C-alpha positions as CSV (number, residue, x, y, z in Angstrom):
1,X,0.0,0.0,0.0
2,X,1.4,3.4,-1.0
3,X,2.3,5.8,1.9
4,X,-0.8,8.1,2.1
5,X,1.0,11.0,3.8
6,X,3.6,11.0,1.0
7,X,1.0,10.7,-1.8
8,X,-1.0,13.6,-0.4
9,X,2.1,15.9,-0.1
10,X,3.2,15.0,-3.6
11,X,-0.2,15.7,-5.1
12,X,-0.4,19.1,-3.2
13,X,3.1,20.0,-4.6
14,X,2.0,19.0,-8.1
15,X,-1.1,21.1,-7.9
16,X,0.7,24.2,-6.7
17,X,2.9,24.1,-9.8
18,X,0.1,23.7,-12.3
19,X,-1.0,26.8,-14.4
20,X,-4.4,25.4,-15.5
21,X,-6.3,26.5,-12.4
22,X,-9.8,27.2,-13.9
23,X,-11.7,30.4,-13.2
24,X,-12.9,31.7,-9.9
25,X,-16.7,32.0,-9.6
26,X,-18.1,35.5,-10.0
27,X,-21.9,35.0,-10.0
28,X,-21.8,35.3,-6.2
29,X,-19.7,38.5,-5.6
30,X,-18.2,37.4,-2.3
31,X,-16.7,34.3,-4.0
32,X,-15.0,36.4,-6.6
33,X,-12.5,37.6,-4.0
34,X,-11.0,34.2,-3.3
35,X,-7.3,33.6,-4.1
36,X,-7.2,31.4,-7.2
37,X,-3.8,30.0,-6.1
38,X,-5.3,28.3,-3.0
39,X,-5.2,24.5,-2.8
40,X,-6.0,22.2,0.2
41,X,-6.3,18.5,0.5
42,X,-7.3,16.4,3.5
43,X,-7.8,12.6,3.7
44,X,-9.1,10.9,6.9
45,X,-9.1,7.2,7.0
46,X,-11.7,5.2,8.8
47,X,-9.0,4.5,11.4
48,X,-8.9,8.2,12.1
49,X,-5.5,8.7,10.5
50,X,-5.2,12.2,8.9
51,X,-3.1,13.1,5.9
52,X,-3.3,16.8,4.9
53,X,-1.4,19.3,2.8
54,X,-1.6,22.8,1.4
55,X,-4.4,25.1,2.6
56,X,-6.2,22.2,4.3
57,X,-7.0,24.3,7.4
58,X,-8.3,27.3,5.6
59,X,-12.1,27.7,5.8
60,X,-14.1,28.2,2.6
61,X,-17.8,28.4,1.7
62,X,-18.8,24.8,1.1
63,X,-21.7,25.8,-1.1
64,X,-23.4,22.8,-2.7
65,X,-21.5,20.2,-0.6
66,X,-24.0,21.1,2.1
67,X,-26.6,19.3,0.0
68,X,-25.1,15.9,1.0
69,X,-25.9,16.7,4.7
70,X,-29.3,18.3,4.1
71,X,-30.2,15.1,2.1
72,X,-29.1,13.0,5.1
73,X,-31.3,15.1,7.4
74,X,-34.3,15.1,5.2
75,X,-34.1,11.3,4.8
76,X,-33.9,11.0,8.5
77,X,-37.1,13.1,8.9
78,X,-39.4,11.5,6.3
79,X,-37.5,8.5,4.9
80,X,-38.2,7.3,1.4
81,X,-41.2,9.6,1.1
82,X,-38.6,12.2,0.2
83,X,-38.4,10.6,-3.3
84,X,-41.9,11.7,-4.0
85,X,-40.7,15.2,-3.8
86,X,-37.4,14.8,-5.7
87,X,-36.0,12.3,-8.1
88,X,-32.7,10.4,-8.2
89,X,-31.7,10.7,-11.8
90,X,-28.8,12.7,-13.3
91,X,-30.1,15.9,-14.8
92,X,-27.9,16.4,-17.8
93,X,-28.5,20.1,-17.4
94,X,-26.8,22.9,-15.6
95,X,-27.2,23.0,-11.8
96,X,-29.5,25.9,-11.9
97,X,-31.6,25.0,-15.0
98,X,-35.3,25.7,-15.0
99,X,-36.2,23.8,-18.2
100,X,-36.7,20.4,-16.6
101,X,-39.0,21.8,-13.9
102,X,-41.5,22.8,-16.5
103,X,-41.5,19.5,-18.3
104,X,-41.6,17.5,-15.0
105,X,-44.2,19.7,-13.2
106,X,-42.1,21.1,-10.4
107,X,-40.4,17.8,-9.4
108,X,-36.6,18.3,-9.5
109,X,-34.5,15.6,-11.1
110,X,-32.3,14.9,-8.1
111,X,-31.5,16.4,-4.7
112,X,-28.1,17.9,-5.7
113,X,-29.2,20.3,-8.4
114,X,-30.4,23.6,-7.0
115,X,-34.1,23.0,-7.4
116,X,-33.7,19.6,-5.7
117,X,-31.8,21.0,-2.8
118,X,-34.4,23.7,-2.3
119,X,-37.1,21.0,-2.1
120,X,-35.0,19.1,0.4
121,X,-34.5,22.3,2.4
122,X,-38.3,22.7,2.4
123,X,-38.7,19.3,4.0
124,X,-36.3,20.2,6.8
125,X,-38.0,23.5,7.3
126,X,-41.5,22.1,7.7
127,X,-42.8,22.5,11.3
128,X,-40.0,24.9,12.2
129,X,-39.1,28.5,12.0
130,X,-36.3,29.2,9.5
131,X,-33.8,30.0,12.3
132,X,-34.7,26.7,14.0
133,X,-34.2,24.7,10.8
134,X,-30.9,26.4,10.0
135,X,-29.8,25.7,13.6
136,X,-30.6,22.0,13.1
137,X,-28.5,21.9,9.9
138,X,-25.6,23.7,11.5
139,X,-25.6,21.5,14.6
140,X,-25.7,18.4,12.4
141,X,-22.6,19.6,10.5
142,X,-20.9,20.3,13.8
143,X,-21.9,16.9,15.1
144,X,-20.6,14.8,12.2
145,X,-17.4,16.9,12.0
146,X,-17.0,16.7,15.8
147,X,-16.3,20.5,15.7
148,X,-18.6,23.0,17.4
149,X,-16.6,25.9,15.9
150,X,-18.1,25.5,12.4
151,X,-20.1,28.6,11.4
152,X,-22.0,30.2,8.6
153,X,-20.3,32.9,6.5
154,X,-22.9,35.6,6.8
155,X,-21.3,37.8,4.1
156,X,-21.5,35.0,1.6
157,X,-25.1,34.2,2.6
158,X,-26.1,37.9,2.2
159,X,-24.3,38.0,-1.2
160,X,-26.3,35.0,-2.4
161,X,-29.6,36.4,-1.2
162,X,-28.9,39.7,-3.0
163,X,-28.0,38.0,-6.3
164,X,-29.8,34.7,-6.3
165,X,-32.4,35.6,-8.8
166,X,-32.2,32.2,-10.6
167,X,-32.8,30.3,-7.4
168,X,-35.7,32.7,-6.5
169,X,-37.2,31.9,-9.9
170,X,-36.7,28.1,-9.4
171,X,-38.4,28.2,-5.9
172,X,-41.3,30.3,-7.2
173,X,-41.8,28.0,-10.1
174,X,-41.8,25.0,-7.8
175,X,-44.3,26.8,-5.6
176,X,-46.6,27.3,-8.5
177,X,-46.8,23.4,-8.8
178,X,-47.4,23.1,-5.0
179,X,-44.0,21.4,-4.8
180,X,-43.0,23.5,-1.8
181,X,-44.9,23.5,1.5
182,X,-43.4,26.6,3.1
183,X,-43.2,30.3,2.1
184,X,-40.7,30.7,-0.6
185,X,-38.7,33.4,1.3
186,X,-38.4,31.1,4.3
187,X,-37.2,28.1,2.3
188,X,-34.7,30.2,0.3
189,X,-33.4,31.9,3.4
190,X,-32.5,28.6,4.9
191,X,-31.1,27.3,1.6
192,X,-28.8,30.3,1.0
193,X,-27.5,30.1,4.6
194,X,-26.7,26.4,4.6
195,X,-24.8,26.8,1.3
196,X,-22.7,29.5,3.1
197,X,-21.5,27.2,5.8
198,X,-17.7,27.7,6.1
199,X,-15.4,24.7,6.7
200,X,-11.8,23.7,6.0
201,X,-10.8,20.6,4.1
202,X,-10.0,18.9,7.4
203,X,-13.4,19.7,8.9
204,X,-15.2,18.6,5.8
205,X,-13.3,15.3,5.5
206,X,-14.2,14.7,9.2
207,X,-17.9,15.4,8.4
208,X,-18.0,12.8,5.6
209,X,-16.5,9.9,7.6
210,X,-19.9,8.3,8.3
211,X,-20.4,7.8,4.6
212,X,-17.1,6.0,4.3
213,X,-17.9,3.8,7.3
214,X,-21.3,2.3,6.6
215,X,-23.1,5.2,8.2
216,X,-21.2,5.1,11.5
217,X,-18.9,7.6,13.2
218,X,-15.7,5.5,13.2
219,X,-14.4,7.4,16.3
220,X,-17.4,6.8,18.6
221,X,-19.0,3.9,16.8
222,X,-22.4,5.7,16.9
223,X,-24.7,5.3,14.0
224,X,-25.5,8.4,12.0
225,X,-27.5,6.6,9.3
226,X,-28.2,2.9,8.6
227,X,-25.7,1.2,6.3
228,X,-28.2,0.9,3.5
229,X,-28.9,4.6,3.6
230,X,-25.2,5.5,3.5
231,X,-24.8,3.3,0.4
232,X,-27.7,5.0,-1.3
233,X,-26.4,8.5,-0.5
234,X,-23.1,7.5,-1.9
235,X,-24.8,6.2,-5.0
236,X,-26.6,9.5,-5.6
237,X,-23.3,11.3,-5.1
238,X,-21.7,9.1,-7.7
239,X,-24.4,9.6,-10.4
240,X,-25.4,13.2,-9.6
241,X,-22.8,14.9,-7.4
242,X,-21.2,16.9,-10.2
243,X,-24.2,18.0,-12.2
244,X,-23.6,17.5,-15.9
245,X,-20.0,16.7,-15.1
246,X,-20.9,13.7,-13.0
247,X,-20.1,11.1,-15.7
248,X,-16.7,12.6,-16.3
249,X,-16.0,12.6,-12.5
250,X,-17.0,8.9,-12.2
251,X,-15.0,8.0,-15.3
252,X,-11.8,9.8,-14.1
253,X,-12.0,9.5,-10.3
254,X,-14.2,6.5,-9.7
255,X,-15.5,7.7,-6.3
256,X,-18.8,9.1,-5.0
257,X,-18.3,12.8,-4.7
258,X,-20.1,16.1,-4.3
259,X,-18.8,19.4,-5.6
260,X,-19.5,22.8,-4.2
261,X,-20.2,24.9,-7.3
262,X,-18.7,28.3,-6.8
263,X,-16.9,27.5,-3.6
264,X,-14.3,25.2,-5.3
265,X,-14.6,22.4,-2.8
266,X,-15.2,18.6,-3.4
267,X,-16.1,16.0,-0.8
268,X,-15.3,12.5,-2.0
269,X,-15.8,9.1,-0.4
270,X,-13.8,6.0,-0.7
271,X,-16.1,3.4,1.0
272,X,-14.5,1.5,3.7
273,X,-11.3,3.4,3.3
274,X,-11.4,7.2,3.6
275,X,-13.3,10.5,3.5
276,X,-11.5,13.1,1.3
277,X,-12.0,16.9,0.9
278,X,-10.2,19.0,-1.6
279,X,-10.4,22.8,-2.2
280,X,-9.2,24.8,-5.2
281,X,-11.3,27.8,-6.1
282,X,-10.7,27.8,-9.9
283,X,-13.7,26.1,-11.7
284,X,-14.1,24.2,-14.9
285,X,-16.8,24.8,-17.5
286,X,-19.4,22.9,-15.4
287,X,-18.7,25.0,-12.3
288,X,-16.7,22.2,-10.5
289,X,-13.2,22.6,-9.0
290,X,-10.8,22.0,-11.9
291,X,-7.7,21.1,-9.8
292,X,-9.9,19.4,-7.2
293,X,-11.0,16.9,-9.7
294,X,-7.4,16.5,-11.1
295,X,-6.1,15.9,-7.6
296,X,-8.8,13.4,-6.7
297,X,-8.1,11.5,-9.9
298,X,-4.4,11.3,-9.0
299,X,-5.2,10.2,-5.4
300,X,-7.7,7.6,-6.4
301,X,-5.2,6.1,-9.0
302,X,-2.1,6.1,-6.7
303,X,-4.0,4.6,-3.8
304,X,-6.0,2.2,-5.8
305,X,-9.3,3.5,-4.4
306,X,-11.6,3.6,-7.4
307,X,-14.8,1.7,-6.6
308,X,-14.4,0.1,-10.0
309,X,-11.1,-1.5,-9.2
310,X,-7.5,-0.5,-9.0
């Protein structure tokens, strides 16, 4: 077995030297200020061993990676009834597309596109005030990461609220089909804020450990979700976690993963082996971290971690 610490350091060094870094997101003004040269990588094995390099302790806005954790919470609340509200199929369209919603009468294609994540957020909000629902999401993130210091970047949340016209349109369109139960402003407020949760690669890799360990926290042994549910969340991450770049990610990396469009982060899971978080703000044409994907491809190949075989 290759030395994980050495592999992680080598990959971070290689990424620092690359010139093809992608383009930093500008559609959320606060994200346009991020240093395009930043790169962090953290890998946490199910045995708790940590290998990290680069800017792995620098906090960033996790953006759409939060959708993995809101999906977990929503499934915990209403179980498989959630799949009446949102599908499980790849979209083949941009993450913020409105076209499919019209054709499919307000039912989003999967929980990781923006419309799907808004529907999932609406489920978590039901029966609560927005502040209570957001507190539940934040506490869950702190719990699975074993870190009470995790917070929301209020500047990023406010920036998203000021400029999130496409998401506002998506939510109103879904409401017109009675696909949302709560007031649009309430659901969107919670959605914008959980996308603005700020975490480092190390914290994010910690938070994903239960998905690498059959739904259990490997440190405490406590169950977060049942093994079957962990497998299914991983399956949706593999097929839908990178929007219309999901097939390319599966082809090159061979791991379940969820990108944070705009934030430049990716959470990837090697089942039974490790939880991995990478951050590089420069994005590819699909809005996913360019060097993040390149780094994960190298890591998966050198460690023999692809779920499709070494």
